[in-house]
C-alpha positions as CSV (number, residue, x, y, z in Angstrom):
1,M,0.0,0.0,0.0
2,S,1.5,3.3,-1.1
3,P,1.7,6.0,1.5
4,K,-0.6,9.0,1.2
5,T,1.9,11.8,1.0
6,G,-0.7,14.5,1.1
7,E,-2.0,13.1,4.4
8,M,1.6,13.0,5.6
9,L,2.0,16.7,5.0
10,H,-0.9,17.4,7.4
11,L,-0.2,14.8,10.1
12,R,0.9,17.7,12.4
13,G,-1.6,20.3,11.2
14,N,-4.6,18.1,11.8
15,A,-3.6,17.5,15.4
16,L,-2.9,21.2,16.3
17,N,-4.7,23.3,18.9
18,K,-5.6,26.9,18.1
19,G,-2.6,29.2,18.1
20,E,0.0,26.4,17.8
21,P,2.7,26.8,15.1
22,V,2.1,24.9,11.8
23,A,5.9,24.3,11.3
24,L,7.4,21.7,13.6
25,P,9.2,23.3,16.6
26,L,12.8,22.4,17.3
27,T,13.3,21.2,20.9
28,Q,16.9,21.7,21.8
29,S,17.1,20.4,25.4
30,S,18.9,17.7,27.3
31,M,16.7,18.1,30.5
32,Y,13.0,18.3,31.2
33,H,11.1,19.8,34.1
34,L,10.4,16.6,36.0
35,P,9.1,17.0,39.6
36,G,7.9,13.8,41.3
37,A,7.6,10.4,39.6
38,P,9.0,10.5,36.0
39,D,6.7,7.7,34.6
40,G,4.9,8.8,31.4
41,Y,6.9,12.0,30.9
42,A,9.9,13.0,28.8
43,S,12.9,12.4,31.1
44,Y,16.3,13.0,29.5
45,G,17.7,14.0,26.1
46,R,19.2,10.5,25.4
47,V,15.7,9.0,25.8
48,D,13.1,11.5,24.7
49,N,12.8,14.4,22.3
50,P,9.5,15.9,21.0
51,T,11.2,16.7,17.6
52,W,12.1,13.0,17.2
53,V,8.6,11.9,18.2
54,H,6.9,13.8,15.4
55,L,9.6,12.9,12.9
56,E,9.1,9.2,13.7
57,H,5.3,9.8,13.4
58,V,5.9,10.9,9.8
59,L,8.4,8.1,9.1
60,S,5.9,5.5,10.5
61,H,3.2,6.9,8.1
62,L,5.6,6.5,5.1
63,E,6.6,2.9,6.1
64,N,3.2,2.0,7.5
65,A,5.0,0.5,10.5
66,P,6.6,1.6,13.8
67,C,9.8,3.5,13.2
68,L,12.8,4.8,15.1
69,S,15.3,7.4,13.9
70,F,19.1,7.2,14.2
71,P,22.0,9.7,13.6
72,S,23.1,8.0,10.4
73,G,22.3,5.1,8.0
74,M,25.0,3.0,9.6
75,A,23.6,3.7,13.0
76,A,20.3,2.3,11.8
77,I,22.0,-0.7,10.2
78,S,24.0,-1.3,13.4
79,A,20.8,-1.1,15.6
80,A,18.9,-3.6,13.3
81,L,21.8,-6.1,13.3
82,F,22.7,-5.8,17.0
83,A,19.0,-6.2,17.8
84,T,18.7,-9.5,15.8
85,V,22.0,-11.3,16.0
86,K,23.8,-12.9,18.9
87,A,26.8,-15.1,19.5
88,G,26.6,-18.3,17.4
89,A,24.2,-16.7,14.9
90,R,24.7,-17.0,11.2
91,L,24.4,-13.8,9.1
92,L,24.2,-13.6,5.3
93,I,25.1,-10.3,3.7
94,P,25.7,-9.2,0.1
95,S,29.3,-9.1,-1.0
96,D,28.5,-6.3,-3.6
97,G,26.3,-4.1,-1.4
98,Y,27.3,-1.1,0.6
99,Y,30.8,-1.8,1.8
100,V,30.5,-0.3,5.3
101,T,27.8,-2.9,6.1
102,R,30.4,-5.6,5.3
103,L,33.0,-3.8,7.4
104,L,30.7,-3.8,10.4
105,A,30.1,-7.5,10.0
106,D,33.7,-8.4,9.5
107,R,35.4,-6.1,12.0
108,F,32.9,-6.3,14.8
109,L,30.1,-8.9,14.5
110,S,32.4,-11.7,13.5
111,H,34.6,-11.0,16.6
112,L,31.5,-11.4,18.8
113,G,30.8,-14.9,17.7
114,V,28.6,-14.2,14.7
115,S,29.3,-16.3,11.6
116,V,29.2,-14.0,8.5
117,V,28.8,-15.3,5.0
118,E,28.9,-13.0,1.9
119,R,27.3,-13.8,-1.4
120,P,26.9,-11.7,-4.6
121,T,23.4,-10.3,-5.3
122,T,23.1,-12.2,-8.5
123,A,23.7,-15.5,-6.7
124,F,22.3,-14.6,-3.3
125,A,20.0,-17.6,-2.9
126,E,22.5,-20.2,-4.3
127,G,23.5,-22.5,-1.5
128,G,20.3,-22.1,0.3
129,L,18.9,-19.6,2.8
130,D,17.5,-21.9,5.6
131,E,20.7,-22.1,7.6
132,F,20.8,-18.4,8.4
133,D,19.4,-16.6,11.5
134,V,19.5,-13.2,9.8
135,V,19.6,-12.4,6.1
136,F,20.6,-8.8,5.2
137,L,19.3,-7.7,1.8
138,E,20.1,-4.8,-0.5
139,S,18.0,-4.4,-3.6
140,P,18.9,-2.6,-5.8
141,S,22.5,-3.3,-4.8
142,N,24.7,-0.3,-4.3
143,P,26.5,0.4,-6.6
144,G,25.7,-2.4,-9.2
145,L,21.9,-2.0,-9.2
146,D,21.2,-5.7,-9.3
147,M,17.9,-6.8,-7.8
148,L,16.7,-9.5,-5.4
149,D,13.4,-11.3,-5.4
150,L,12.4,-9.9,-2.0
151,P,9.1,-11.8,-1.5
152,A,10.6,-15.1,-2.3
153,I,13.7,-14.6,-0.1
154,A,11.6,-13.3,2.8
155,E,9.2,-16.2,2.6
156,T,12.0,-18.8,2.5
157,V,13.9,-17.2,5.4
158,R,10.8,-16.9,7.5
159,E,9.8,-20.5,7.0
160,A,13.2,-21.5,8.2
161,G,12.8,-19.4,11.3
162,G,15.1,-16.6,10.3
163,I,14.8,-12.8,10.1
164,T,15.2,-10.6,7.0
165,V,16.6,-7.0,7.1
166,A,16.5,-4.9,3.9
167,D,18.4,-1.7,3.2
168,N,15.9,0.4,1.2
169,T,18.1,3.6,0.9
170,T,18.2,3.7,-2.8
171,M,14.5,3.4,-3.4
172,T,12.8,5.1,-0.3
173,P,9.3,4.0,0.8
174,L,7.9,5.8,-2.3
175,G,9.8,3.6,-4.7
176,Q,9.8,0.2,-3.0
177,R,8.1,-1.2,0.1
178,P,10.0,-4.2,1.5
179,L,7.7,-4.6,4.6
180,D,4.8,-5.1,2.2
181,L,6.8,-7.7,0.3
182,G,7.3,-9.8,3.5
183,V,10.7,-8.4,4.8
184,D,10.8,-8.2,8.6
185,V,12.9,-5.1,9.1
186,V,13.7,-2.1,6.9
187,V,16.7,0.2,7.3
188,S,17.5,3.4,5.5
189,S,20.1,6.0,5.3
190,D,17.9,9.1,5.4
191,T,21.1,11.1,4.7
192,K,20.3,10.4,1.0
193,A,17.0,11.0,-0.8
194,M,14.8,11.2,2.3
195,G,16.5,14.3,3.6
196,G,17.4,15.2,0.1
197,H,19.5,18.4,0.6
198,S,23.0,17.0,1.5
199,D,22.9,18.8,4.8
200,L,22.3,16.1,7.4
201,L,23.2,12.6,8.5
202,M,20.2,10.5,9.6
203,G,18.7,7.0,9.4
204,H,15.8,4.9,10.5
205,V,14.6,1.4,11.3
206,A,11.1,0.2,10.7
207,S,9.4,-3.1,11.5
208,R,6.0,-4.5,12.2
209,N,7.5,-7.0,14.7
210,P,7.1,-5.5,18.1
211,Q,9.8,-7.6,19.7
212,I,12.4,-6.5,17.2
213,M,11.4,-2.9,17.7
214,E,11.7,-3.2,21.5
215,R,15.2,-4.4,21.0
216,V,16.0,-1.7,18.5
217,E,14.7,1.0,20.9
218,E,16.7,-0.5,23.8
219,W,19.9,-0.6,21.6
220,R,19.4,3.1,20.8
221,R,18.7,4.1,24.4
222,V,21.6,2.1,25.9
223,S,24.2,2.7,23.2
224,G,23.4,6.4,22.9
225,A,23.0,6.1,19.1
226,I,20.5,9.0,19.1
227,P,19.9,11.7,16.4
228,G,20.4,15.3,17.2
229,P,17.1,17.3,17.4
230,H,18.3,19.7,14.7
231,E,19.0,16.9,12.3
232,A,15.6,15.4,13.1
233,W,14.0,18.8,12.3
234,L,15.9,19.1,9.0
235,L,14.9,15.6,8.0
236,H,11.3,16.3,8.8
237,R,11.4,19.4,6.6
238,G,13.1,17.3,3.8
239,L,10.3,14.7,4.0
240,E,7.8,17.4,3.2
241,T,9.1,17.6,-0.4
242,L,10.1,13.9,-0.8
243,D,7.2,13.1,-3.1
244,V,8.0,16.0,-5.5
245,R,11.7,15.5,-5.5
246,F,11.6,11.7,-5.9
247,D,9.1,12.0,-8.8
248,R,11.4,14.5,-10.6
249,M,14.5,12.5,-9.9
250,C,13.1,9.2,-11.2
251,S,11.5,10.7,-14.2
252,S,14.7,12.4,-15.2
253,A,16.8,9.3,-14.6
254,Q,14.6,7.3,-16.9
255,V,15.1,9.8,-19.8
256,L,18.8,10.2,-19.1
257,A,19.3,6.4,-19.0
258,E,17.6,6.0,-22.4
259,R,19.8,8.7,-24.0
260,L,23.0,7.5,-22.3
261,A,22.3,3.9,-23.5
262,A,22.5,5.2,-27.1
263,H,25.6,7.4,-26.5
264,P,28.8,6.2,-28.2
265,A,31.0,7.3,-25.3
266,V,29.2,5.0,-22.9
267,K,30.5,1.4,-23.0
268,H,28.0,0.0,-20.5
269,I,25.0,1.3,-18.6
270,R,22.9,-0.1,-15.7
271,Y,19.4,1.3,-14.9
272,P,16.5,-1.0,-13.8
273,G,14.1,1.1,-15.9
274,L,15.7,0.0,-19.2
275,P,13.9,-3.0,-20.7
276,G,17.2,-4.7,-21.5
277,D,18.7,-4.3,-18.0
278,P,19.2,-7.6,-16.1
279,A,17.2,-6.2,-13.1
280,H,14.3,-4.9,-15.2
281,T,11.9,-7.8,-14.7
282,L,12.3,-7.9,-10.9
283,A,12.2,-4.1,-10.7
284,A,9.0,-3.9,-12.7
285,A,7.4,-6.5,-10.4
286,Q,8.3,-5.1,-7.0
287,T,9.0,-1.4,-7.3
288,A,6.7,1.6,-7.9
289,R,9.5,3.6,-9.6
290,F,12.9,2.6,-11.1
291,G,14.8,5.0,-9.0
292,F,17.2,7.9,-9.5
293,L,20.5,6.0,-9.6
294,L,22.1,4.8,-12.7
295,S,25.7,3.7,-13.7
296,I,27.7,4.2,-16.8
297,T,31.1,2.8,-17.7
298,L,33.4,4.8,-20.0
299,D,36.5,3.8,-21.9
300,S,39.1,4.5,-19.1
301,E,39.6,5.8,-15.6
302,A,41.0,9.1,-17.0
303,K,38.0,9.7,-19.2
304,A,35.6,8.9,-16.3
305,E,37.4,11.4,-14.1
306,Q,37.4,14.0,-16.8
307,F,33.7,13.5,-17.5
308,I,32.8,13.9,-13.8
309,N,35.0,16.8,-13.0
310,A,34.2,18.8,-16.2
311,C,30.4,18.7,-16.0
312,P,29.1,21.8,-14.3
313,L,25.9,20.2,-13.3
314,L,27.4,17.2,-11.6
315,R,28.9,17.4,-8.2
316,P,32.0,15.1,-7.8
317,A,31.0,13.8,-4.4
318,T,30.3,10.6,-2.5
319,S,26.8,9.8,-1.3
320,F,23.7,10.3,-3.4
321,G,20.0,11.3,-3.4
322,G,20.4,15.1,-3.1
323,V,18.7,17.8,-5.2
324,H,22.1,18.3,-6.9
325,S,23.0,15.6,-9.4
326,S,26.3,13.9,-8.4
327,A,28.7,11.3,-9.7
328,E,31.7,9.4,-8.6
329,R,34.0,6.5,-9.6
330,R,33.2,3.8,-7.1
331,A,36.5,2.0,-7.6
332,R,38.2,4.8,-5.6
333,W,36.4,3.4,-2.5
334,G,37.4,-0.2,-3.2
335,D,34.2,-1.4,-4.8
336,A,34.8,-4.3,-7.2
337,V,33.9,-2.4,-10.3
338,D,35.6,-1.3,-13.5
339,P,37.9,1.7,-12.8
340,A,35.8,3.7,-15.3
341,F,32.5,2.8,-13.6
342,I,30.6,5.9,-12.6
343,R,27.6,5.9,-10.2
344,L,25.4,8.8,-11.2
345,S,22.7,10.2,-8.9
346,V,20.1,12.2,-10.8
347,G,18.9,15.3,-8.9
348,C,16.2,18.0,-9.4
349,E,17.8,20.1,-12.1
350,P,15.6,20.8,-15.2
351,L,16.0,17.7,-17.4
352,E,17.1,19.3,-20.7
353,E,19.6,21.6,-19.0
354,L,21.1,18.6,-17.1
355,W,21.2,16.5,-20.3
356,Q,23.0,19.3,-22.3
357,A,25.7,19.6,-19.6
358,I,26.1,15.8,-19.4
359,E,26.2,15.5,-23.2
360,A,28.8,18.3,-23.5
361,S,31.0,16.7,-20.9
362,L,30.8,13.3,-22.6
363,K,31.7,14.9,-25.9
364,A,34.8,16.5,-24.4
365,V,36.2,13.2,-23.3
């Protein structure tokens, strides 16, 4: 079920009393006036904040599930994993997904007695899924944009008694709804498209399993992995334009992908919205939009760098999902991709102006 984004914009307004501000106030306090017994009241800044509360109300509306916010995407991923694994557990993660998730599993979880197995997205189910306690999914994969059959994997893992956790950063709840497809837990880096303005670090965890959410909340409270109220306020403001931004970004990405696929300077392109893309069939079946990320591979590393750095409407930066289009060679971070592989995040610039800049930069290489 797609979220009603118009209703989301008025969640606060329809609950206001006369004279209260329409815009969400920023509560910047570590202490609360607390005479007598503290039960049922905000108590301390590591535990309670009214700005978080309303942000999580909006996120829960988008996910149609209870939701908790975190100070970054990796904080959300960490909370979801530490809430679901324990010593002796077996964890399956993608070998071609976001590399910091792999670092967390390798450098920390494995040293706490968790057995970690990595598999590539295109062969994720090969070897079986029933031996794992937790299966971490990323679809589309970042940066390769390969897709997983989320309903089939979620059903198989659940029947074997396991838990699925899906990173939905690249698609947002407007583009793909893993919980509706049977996944147990969703994590997201809201630093990206959810915030949308490249000015905050945030993340969230959502699940319809109350026991898991209790553990996630306890992890946040005890570990101190809490968002700052200003960042929560910024994310709330960003969410108010998510529908408009996401629509523009996905629509532009589709047109750019079709044009880039026909460009002689582009050796290879990946975008799930292209009918010939290996991920197209799965994407068409389980996503509402094909997303705003695409990848192109040019003839050489030097040409890739020249293209990125010479284009005035592409920011040469890591991360993605902002209103400014951005691009980077992912090999510079150690991803197992061609040195000339470029991840391109399509922003909110006018389409034809953006295309003219990209085309001119490609011509120059």
